[in-house]
C-alpha positions in Angstrom: 11.0 -3.0 41.8 13.6 -4.5 44.0 15.1 -3.7 47.1 17.3 -0.5 47.7 20.4 -0.8 48.1 22.9 1.4 49.4 26.1 3.0 47.2 29.2 2.6 48.7 30.9 5.4 47.4 28.2 8.3 49.0 26.0 6.0 50.7 23.1 7.5 48.9 20.2 4.7 48.3 19.9 3.6 45.5 17.1 1.5 43.5 16.6 -0.7 40.1 14.8 0.9 37.5 14.7 2.4 34.3 16.1 6.3 34.0 17.2 7.9 30.7 16.9 4.5 28.5 19.5 2.8 30.8 18.0 -0.5 33.1 20.2 -0.5 36.6 20.5 0.5 39.6 20.5 4.7 40.0 21.0 7.1 42.7 17.3 9.2 44.1 19.3 12.4 42.5 21.9 12.8 39.6 26.1 12.1 40.7 28.9 12.1 38.7 29.5 8.5 39.3 27.8 5.0 38.9 26.5 3.3 42.1 29.2 0.4 44.2 27.6 -1.9 46.3 30.0 -3.8 49.6 33.5 -2.6 50.7 35.1 0.0 48.1 39.1 -1.5 48.0 40.4 1.0 48.3 44.5 1.8 48.4 45.1 1.2 52.1 43.6 -1.8 51.6 45.8 -2.5 48.0 49.0 -1.4 50.6 47.9 -4.0 53.2 47.7 -6.5 50.5 51.3 -5.7 49.5 52.9 -5.6 52.5 51.2 -9.2 53.6 52.9 -10.9 50.4 56.4 -10.5 52.7 54.9 -12.2 55.1 55.6 -16.1 55.7 52.9 -18.0 55.6 53.0 -21.1 57.7 50.6 -24.0 58.1 50.6 -27.5 60.0 50.1 -30.6 58.2 46.6 -31.2 58.7 44.6 -34.6 58.9 44.0 -35.1 54.9 47.3 -34.9 54.2 47.2 -38.4 55.0 45.0 -39.5 52.1 46.2 -36.5 49.7 49.4 -34.9 50.9 49.7 -31.2 49.1 52.4 -29.5 49.9 51.9 -25.8 49.0 52.3 -22.7 51.9 54.0 -24.6 53.8 57.6 -22.9 55.3 60.5 -25.0 53.8 61.2 -26.6 57.4 57.8 -28.1 57.5 57.9 -29.0 53.6 60.5 -31.6 54.8 59.2 -32.4 57.7 55.8 -33.4 56.3 57.7 -35.1 53.1 59.7 -37.0 55.1 57.5 -38.6 57.7 55.2 -39.4 54.3 57.9 -41.4 53.1 58.6 -42.9 56.7 55.2 -44.7 56.3 56.3 -46.6 52.8 57.1 -50.4 54.2 59.6 -51.1 51.9 63.1 -50.7 53.6 65.3 -50.0 50.3 63.0 -47.7 48.5 62.7 -45.6 51.8 66.2 -45.7 51.6 66.7 -44.2 48.7 63.4 -42.0 49.3 64.5 -40.4 51.8 68.5 -40.2 49.9 66.6 -38.3 47.0 65.1 -35.9 50.0 68.2 -35.2 51.7 70.5 -34.5 47.8 72.8 -37.2 49.0 74.1 -40.8 47.4 71.4 -43.3 48.0 74.5 -45.2 48.5 75.9 -43.0 51.0 75.6 -43.7 55.1 77.7 -41.5 57.4 80.7 -42.9 59.1 79.8 -43.4 62.6 81.6 -41.5 65.0 84.4 -42.5 67.9 83.3 -44.1 70.4 82.6 -42.2 73.9 84.3 -45.1 76.1 87.0 -46.9 74.5 86.6 -51.0 75.6 87.8 -51.6 78.8 87.8 -54.0 81.8 85.5 -54.4 84.9 84.7 -55.8 87.8 81.8 -58.1 88.6 81.5 -55.0 91.1 80.8 -52.5 88.7 77.6 -54.0 87.5 74.3 -52.7 88.7 72.6 -54.9 91.9 69.8 -57.4 90.8 70.0 -56.9 87.0 70.3 -59.8 84.3 74.1 -58.7 83.7 75.2 -59.8 87.3 72.9 -62.5 87.5 74.7 -64.2 84.7 77.9 -63.4 86.6 77.4 -64.8 89.5 75.4 -68.3 87.8 79.3 -68.2 86.1 81.0 -67.4 88.9 78.9 -70.2 91.2 77.7 -67.6 93.7 74.4 -68.0 93.4 71.6 -70.8 94.6 72.5 -73.2 91.6 76.1 -73.4 92.8 77.5 -73.5 89.0 81.1 -76.0 88.4 83.0 -75.8 85.8 83.5 -71.8 84.6 85.0 -69.2 84.8 84.5 -65.5 83.9 87.2 -64.6 81.2 85.7 -61.3 79.8 83.5 -58.1 80.8 83.9 -55.5 79.4 82.2 -52.1 78.8 82.3 -49.2 76.2 80.0 -46.5 74.6 79.8 -45.7 71.5 78.0 -46.0 67.7 75.3 -48.7 67.3 75.7 -49.9 64.4 73.0 -51.4 62.0 73.6 -53.7 59.6 73.1 -51.2 57.0 76.1 -49.6 58.2 73.8 -47.3 60.0 73.7 -45.8 62.9 70.7 -46.7 65.4 71.7 -44.7 68.9 74.6 -44.0 70.8 74.6 -46.9 73.6 76.6 -48.5 76.9 77.5 -51.8 76.2 78.5 -54.9 78.0 80.5 -57.9 77.2 80.8 -61.0 79.0 83.0 -64.1 77.9 83.0 -67.5 79.6 85.0 -70.9 79.1 83.2 -74.0 80.5 84.4 -77.8 81.6 86.0 -79.5 78.5 83.6 -82.9 77.7 84.5 -84.9 75.0 83.1 -82.8 72.0 85.8 -80.1 73.3 85.5 -76.9 75.7 82.1 -75.1 76.0 81.9 -71.5 75.7 79.7 -68.7 76.2 79.6 -65.3 75.2 76.6 -62.7 76.3 76.2 -58.9 74.9 74.0 -56.6 76.9 73.0 -53.0 75.0 72.1 -50.1 77.8 71.2 -52.8 80.4 69.1 -54.8 78.0 70.3 -58.6 76.7 71.3 -57.9 72.9 72.9 -61.2 71.7 74.2 -64.2 73.0 76.1 -67.1 71.5 77.3 -70.5 73.0 79.7 -73.0 71.4 82.5 -75.5 72.1 85.9 -75.0 71.3 87.7 -77.8 70.3 91.3 -78.3 68.5 91.6 -74.0 67.9 88.4 -73.7 66.1 84.7 -72.4 67.8 81.5 -73.6 66.6 78.7 -71.9 68.1 74.8 -70.9 68.2 73.0 -67.6 68.8 71.4 -68.3 72.2 69.0 -66.1 74.0 69.6 -65.2 77.9 67.8 -68.6 78.7 69.2 -70.7 76.7 72.7 -69.6 77.6 71.4 -69.6 81.2 71.1 -73.2 80.6 73.9 -74.5 79.0 76.0 -72.9 81.9 73.8 -74.7 84.4 74.0 -78.2 81.8 76.0 -80.5 83.3 78.3 -82.5 80.2 
């Protein structure tokens, strides 16, 4: 015979056996209900379950989502963030841009116009540059104020601005401080040497060396070291 079980309705002990031709669990005494085991599902429990239907569900993305992303039980913001992070892993830039646009519900070719500059382009003095900065070193090299004593160069432009830094596709990458420096060097047989450099947020961004002749400038890209070598080179 099986071990006794306790009825969840009345608390009486029950046993498995045959009574009145019926095989199953029976109370030791006749009662008005069949044995029920476990916890009874009461009206109070049903009311709590119903109330929980209106409560928000929160679940942070798990490590498993790296391989099998599911969005069940996420809030709208969590679902959007999870989907966007998943899209950003796409190594195809064109497809990644299209998927982000579809997620945001915008035209795939739409690019928001950049904001207005916070500080319009304006001239500054060499004294405005930060001490020991690469920008100041380049300016002093052009002005012949360092140990190299470069001659024949003059500083023709030194400007500052703050505003949107725009990528190749027209998207705003950052709001940055930009300093642009332009210099004119000595005249050689092929023309007049020129140099242009730009810094973004204090870091060298791009530069060009070139020759000005008959009103036409022929340039080529140059990094900071190439610019310095171009200026120091004696024609």
